[in-house]
C-alpha positions in Angstrom: -7.8 77.3 174.8 -4.8 79.2 175.9 -5.2 83.0 176.2 -2.8 84.9 174.0 -0.5 87.1 175.8 0.4 90.5 174.4 3.7 90.8 172.6 6.4 93.0 174.1 7.4 95.8 171.9 9.9 94.6 169.1 9.4 90.9 169.9 7.5 90.2 166.7 10.0 91.9 164.5 12.7 89.3 165.3 10.5 86.3 164.5 12.0 84.1 161.7 15.3 86.1 161.5 17.4 83.1 162.4 16.4 81.3 159.2 17.3 84.3 157.1 20.6 84.7 158.9 21.4 81.0 158.4 20.6 81.2 154.6 22.7 84.3 154.1 25.7 82.9 156.0 25.4 79.5 154.3 25.5 81.2 150.9 28.6 83.1 151.8 30.3 80.0 153.2 29.5 77.9 150.2 30.7 80.6 147.8 34.0 80.9 149.8 34.4 77.1 149.8 33.9 76.9 146.0 36.4 79.8 145.5 39.1 78.0 147.5 38.4 74.7 145.7 38.7 76.5 142.3 42.0 78.0 143.3 43.2 74.6 144.3 42.1 73.1 141.0 43.8 75.9 139.1 47.1 75.5 140.9 47.0 71.7 140.5 46.3 71.8 136.8 48.9 74.5 136.2 51.5 72.5 138.0 50.6 69.3 136.1 50.7 71.1 132.8 54.1 72.7 133.6 55.6 69.4 134.6 54.2 67.8 131.5 55.6 70.5 129.3 59.0 70.0 130.9 58.7 66.2 130.4 57.7 66.7 126.7 60.6 69.0 126.2 63.0 66.5 127.7 61.6 63.8 125.5 61.9 65.9 122.4 65.5 66.9 123.4 66.8 63.3 122.9 69.2 63.0 120.0 67.1 60.4 118.1 63.7 62.2 118.5 62.2 64.9 116.3 61.9 68.2 118.2 58.3 68.7 117.1 57.2 65.6 119.0 57.4 67.3 122.4 53.9 68.9 122.0 52.2 65.5 121.4 54.1 64.0 124.3 53.0 66.8 126.6 49.3 66.4 125.7 49.6 62.7 126.3 51.1 63.2 129.8 48.5 65.8 130.7 45.7 63.4 129.6 47.1 60.6 131.9 47.6 63.0 134.8 44.3 64.8 134.7 41.5 64.2 132.2 41.3 63.9 128.4 39.0 66.9 128.4 41.7 69.0 130.1 44.3 67.8 127.6 42.0 68.5 124.6 41.6 72.1 125.9 45.4 72.7 125.5 47.1 74.0 122.4 50.8 72.9 122.6 53.6 73.6 120.3 57.2 72.4 120.2 60.2 73.9 118.4 63.9 74.2 118.6 65.3 77.6 119.7 68.8 78.9 120.5 69.3 80.7 123.8 71.6 83.7 124.3 74.7 81.5 124.7 74.1 79.6 121.5 72.9 76.5 123.2 70.1 74.6 121.2 67.0 74.2 123.2 63.7 72.4 122.7 60.8 74.6 123.9 57.3 73.3 124.5 54.6 76.0 124.9 51.1 75.2 126.0 48.1 77.5 126.4 44.6 76.9 127.2 42.3 77.3 130.2 41.4 75.5 133.4 37.9 74.1 133.6 35.8 75.7 136.3 34.0 73.7 139.1 30.7 75.1 137.9 30.2 73.9 134.3 27.8 76.9 133.7 30.8 79.3 134.0 32.9 77.5 131.3 36.6 77.8 131.2 37.4 81.2 132.7 41.0 80.8 134.0 43.7 81.1 131.3 46.8 79.0 131.4 50.1 79.5 129.7 53.2 77.4 130.5 56.6 76.8 128.9 59.0 73.8 129.3 62.6 73.9 128.0 65.3 71.3 127.7 68.8 71.3 126.1 68.8 69.4 122.8 71.3 66.6 122.6 73.8 66.4 119.8 73.5 63.8 117.1 
C-alpha cells in the first residue's frame, strides 16, 4: 500500500475544475454556433422569399395573367426552394397599384416567420417582403 502524501495548500481546491471549465465553455460555443446558424437560416429564407415575391409579381404582371395570381405563384416558388412548411407559414397577397408616376404595378406582399432551428422555440423571427413588377398593357 502506498503511503498518502500530504496535499500542498490549495492543491485539492483545483481538483475536477477542468471538467467544469470544459462544460461551461462547450455550452457557450454550442450556443454561439446555433445563433450563427439561425442567422444564416433567416437570411437565406428571407432572400428566397424576396426573390419568390419578385418572381410572383413578374408572373402576375404579364398581360394575359390575372394580377391576383402572383401570391399563389410566390407560395409555389417558395415551397420548391425551401420546404412546404415554410411556404404554408407565409401569408401572401397580390394586387395592382399605381405608383407616383401613374405606372401600373403588380405588388406581391408576403409576411410570416422563419422557423427556428430549435423546434421548441417555434417561429420567432418575423418576415415581411414585397415584390413589384410593372404591369404589361393588354
